[in-house]
C-alpha positions, 0 to 999 in steps of 0.5 A: 494522459498515458500511466504507468502504475506498479505493484497493481495487482496488490490491494491498494494499487488494484483498488487504483486501476479500477478507478483510474479506467473509470476517468475519461482522460486515461487513454492508457493504463499501463500495471507492471506486477511481478506477482508476489505471493499478494499480487493476484491476478483476480484483482485486475481480471476485470480489467483486461478487456478494456483495450486502454489497459496492459498488464505486465508481468515485470520484477520494478528491479529489472532495470533493462525490462523497466527502460524498455517499458518506459521507453516503450510506453512513454508515459506522463506519470509513473505512480509507484505502489509496488513494495514489500510491506508485511512487517513481521515478515521484514524482521526476518527478511530484510533482504527482500524489502532493501531490494523493492522498497529501495532498489526498485523505486531507484529502478524506476526513478532512473527510467522516469529521469532518462524519458524525461530528458529523452522528451524534454517535458517534465514527466510526473512521478507519484511514490506512494508511502506510507505513515509508519516511517514517521515511527510512534507516536505518544498516547497525548492526541498528537499526529503525524504530520509532514513535517514530522522527523522519520523515525521508523522502526522495522525493516519495512518502514526503514526501507519505505523512508529510504525509498521516500528519501531518494524519490525526493532527492531526484526530484530535487536534483534532476527536476522530476515533477515528483510527489510522496504520498503517505497514507494510515492503515488502509482496509477494505476489499481484497486485501491479503489475508495476513493483515489484521483485519482481513486475518481476523475476518477470515479467522473468525469465519474458519472459528479459528483463534484470533492472535492479537500482540500484546495487550491489544491496545496499539492504535492505528488510523484506519483508511478506506482504501477507495478514499486513499487511492482518491487522494493519490489521484488528487495528489498526481492531478494537483500536488506541488513538486518535492512535497509529501501529503499526508491521508488519514482516515479520521478513524483512530481505534485500538487493535482489540476493538477493531477485532471485537467489532468484527466478532460481533459483525459475525455473530462469533464469540470473543473466546476466540481470542488469543492473547500473543507476545508482543511483535519486536518494535511494536509501534504504539500509536499512529495518527494523521494529520491530513490538513495540508492534503485538505487544503491544497489537494481539496481531499478528506476521507469520505467513508466512515469507519463503521459503515467501511468496516461492515462491507469490508465484512461482508465482502470477505463473507460473499467472496470466500473464493477469493480468500479460501484458496489462499488459507489451503496452503500456509502464508509461509508456502507463498513467502518461500514461492515468492522470495524464491523466485527473486533468489532470496531467503524466505 
């Protein structure tokens, strides 16, 4: 099997790359990453000695470059993990999200279609998405299903929904063997420290205030990143063309509960908690029904949340050389470097 993976220097896709290279059937694995502020070469450094692996610095919106790479590598499948994903930033830099999450997805789809037309063999494509495209849930015990209407509430989720719909359209009109996967909030090692769990861990380790939006009672379903990547592989192998598969962790927790659990694990005081003004359009609750993935793909999450959270805390404690350089500069510096590279406002 020959694979092209996009966004592989990021948190989730770098985990997928490590899993994929452990499989004997993978004879070629190409990672495409433009190296944004959250795409770190360090995340794939251990993979570079493997002769099956190739790391390519390339923007997925570069149609000519993507076409040339796909023509050269002739993959059996493309897995699109690449995305602008920070909700807060999408409120002020929406154009970058449109560019990557919609235009970039279209570029990859067109390249896949072109190779399929040339080779006359089915081309697999996995569009990796998010449960945020479904919008908000009431506090009534319900959960998102694949048939839940899309109702995105911020530019990030709106552009992910747009990319998903474009992908499904290509499956139906151009015959790509394509599936869409939607996962709940991921956590684990190598996550850039702007997201909730690594932000709280790293702030607490430095005895800095822990910002909590609103009353802290927003609920998310937490999924161990390795479990998510196993689901993506199952969708690649066994997913039905044109179908959507939800992956959840069966681990709903209020944000404030997560924060207090991290403080307890680190032996830090709750006085570090600082409630801040709520984010505009902040979704109240997410939950995933993954019955379809369980029945059709044989997938279910394996990691217990409390144990997974402790493993995550331990990783950030033991790998401060990875995240401290990121904290030495402000996130704003990284954003400006990234968006400036793309010719956009930060």
